[in-house]
C-alpha positions in Angstrom: 15.3 -39.1 67.4 16.5 -39.1 71.2 14.2 -35.8 72.1 11.5 -38.0 70.6 12.0 -40.7 72.9 12.6 -38.7 75.8 9.5 -37.3 74.7 7.7 -39.7 75.1 9.8 -42.3 78.2 11.7 -43.7 76.4 15.9 -43.9 76.7 18.8 -45.0 75.7 20.9 -44.4 79.6 19.3 -44.5 83.2 16.5 -42.8 85.0 15.6 -41.8 88.0 13.0 -44.3 89.2 11.8 -45.3 93.0 10.5 -49.1 92.2 11.9 -52.0 93.0 13.0 -54.8 90.5 9.7 -57.6 90.9 10.3 -59.3 94.3 9.8 -62.6 93.5 12.9 -61.9 90.1 14.9 -60.8 93.2 14.8 -63.8 95.2 15.0 -66.0 92.2 18.7 -64.3 91.0 19.7 -64.2 94.3 18.9 -68.3 95.6 20.4 -69.2 91.8 23.6 -67.2 94.0 23.9 -68.9 96.4 23.0 -72.5 94.5 25.6 -71.8 91.8 28.2 -70.0 93.9 30.9 -72.2 96.1 31.4 -68.8 98.2 30.8 -65.3 99.7 34.1 -64.2 97.3 32.2 -66.6 94.4 28.4 -65.2 94.7 29.1 -61.5 94.5 30.7 -61.8 91.6 28.2 -63.8 90.7 25.4 -61.7 91.8 27.5 -58.9 89.7 27.1 -61.0 87.1 23.5 -61.5 86.7 21.7 -58.1 87.7 24.5 -56.5 84.5 21.7 -59.1 83.0 18.5 -56.1 84.8 18.0 -53.1 82.1 19.3 -50.1 84.2 16.0 -50.0 85.5 16.1 -53.5 87.5 19.8 -52.7 88.6 18.4 -50.2 90.5 15.3 -51.9 91.4 17.9 -54.9 92.6 19.1 -51.8 95.0 16.1 -50.4 96.1 14.2 -54.1 96.5 17.2 -54.6 98.5 17.6 -51.4 100.9 13.5 -52.4 101.7 13.8 -56.0 102.7 17.2 -54.4 105.1 14.7 -51.8 106.4 11.7 -54.4 107.3 14.4 -55.8 109.4 15.4 -53.4 111.3 14.8 -54.1 114.9 16.2 -54.9 118.7 15.7 -58.7 117.8 17.7 -58.1 114.3 20.3 -56.1 116.1 20.7 -59.2 118.8 21.1 -61.8 117.2 23.3 -59.8 115.2 25.8 -59.3 118.2 25.1 -62.9 119.4 26.7 -63.9 115.7 29.3 -61.5 115.3 28.8 -59.4 117.9 27.3 -57.2 115.1 26.0 -59.6 111.9 24.9 -57.5 108.6 21.6 -58.0 107.3 22.8 -57.8 104.0 24.6 -61.6 105.2 20.5 -62.4 105.9 19.2 -61.6 103.1 23.1 -63.0 101.4 21.8 -66.9 102.6 17.8 -66.5 100.7 14.4 -65.9 101.0 13.8 -68.9 103.1 15.9 -67.7 106.3 15.4 -63.5 105.4 11.6 -64.2 106.6 12.1 -67.1 108.4 14.8 -64.6 110.5 11.9 -61.8 110.1 9.8 -64.1 111.8 11.8 -64.8 114.9 15.5 -64.3 114.0 16.6 -67.2 116.4 15.0 -69.3 113.6 18.9 -68.4 112.0 20.5 -71.8 114.3 19.8 -73.4 110.1 22.9 -71.0 109.4 25.2 -71.8 112.6 28.9 -72.9 110.4 32.5 -73.8 112.7 34.6 -71.6 112.0 31.7 -69.4 109.6 31.4 -65.3 109.4 28.3 -63.5 109.5 28.8 -61.0 106.9 28.9 -59.7 104.0 28.5 -56.4 103.9 29.5 -56.1 99.6 26.1 -57.9 99.1 24.7 -54.4 99.3 27.2 -53.4 96.9 26.5 -55.6 93.7 24.0 -53.7 91.6 25.8 -50.3 92.3 28.9 -52.1 91.4 27.5 -54.5 88.1 25.9 -50.5 87.7 29.1 -48.8 87.6 30.2 -52.0 84.7 27.7 -51.4 82.8 26.5 -47.9 82.2 30.1 -46.2 83.9 27.3 -43.7 86.3 26.6 -44.1 90.0 23.3 -46.1 90.5 23.0 -43.5 94.0 21.7 -40.8 90.5 19.6 -43.2 89.5 17.6 -43.2 92.7 14.4 -40.6 93.2 15.1 -39.9 96.9 11.4 -37.6 97.0 9.4 -41.3 96.6 12.0 -44.0 97.9 12.1 -43.5 101.5 12.3 -47.3 103.4 15.7 -46.5 103.1 19.4 -45.8 105.6 18.7 -42.2 107.0 15.1 -43.2 107.1 15.3 -46.7 109.9 11.9 -46.6 112.8 13.7 -45.6 116.1 13.0 -48.7 117.8 13.7 -48.9 121.4 16.3 -52.3 122.8 15.5 -55.3 124.8 18.5 -56.6 125.9 21.6 -54.8 126.6 25.1 -56.3 125.7 26.1 -56.4 129.7 23.4 -58.1 130.1 23.3 -62.0 129.0 20.5 -63.2 129.9 18.4 -60.3 127.8 20.0 -61.9 124.5 19.9 -65.2 126.1 15.4 -63.6 126.0 15.9 -63.0 122.5 17.8 -65.6 121.5 17.9 -68.7 123.3 19.6 -71.2 120.9 21.9 -68.6 118.7 23.0 -67.8 122.1 23.7 -70.8 123.4 25.3 -72.3 120.0 27.6 -69.8 119.3 27.8 -67.0 122.1 31.5 -67.8 124.5 30.9 -69.3 127.7 
């Protein structure tokens, strides 16, 4: 029966894919993680559990959707906001804050002012790995082995080139890019 399943595209295990998870489902999982948890550690564990409930193809798709969202925000303005907020916040942190925060920041990075809190760090690198861990837990395999890299190009290493419109040593250039963030966070 295993050979027939393979011949007709059915498999008991994961297969290579370049298909991203449905964006609505993706954001639903992220939004639920925010609603159900108190901090990043809890959010990370919640995401791993929820992603673990998906099919292996969907789990791979979750990671691919994350990569696509990161790819879409790889620009000078987002880098500037990250530098102002945390001397380099991660784009995955912005995604982990939910659909509205992500799309508002994509449109105008200064909108991240809504996420500013005293003493808060603006990093969540573990978010990038939640699908990998869920996949490993479920299958015992490495999710990277099941990404169809020939057909999925929106990933690290393929980011588009851009020119920085600001400089680390030119605070006025950062202030021009994200004035509200700069005023709220940058040390005097």
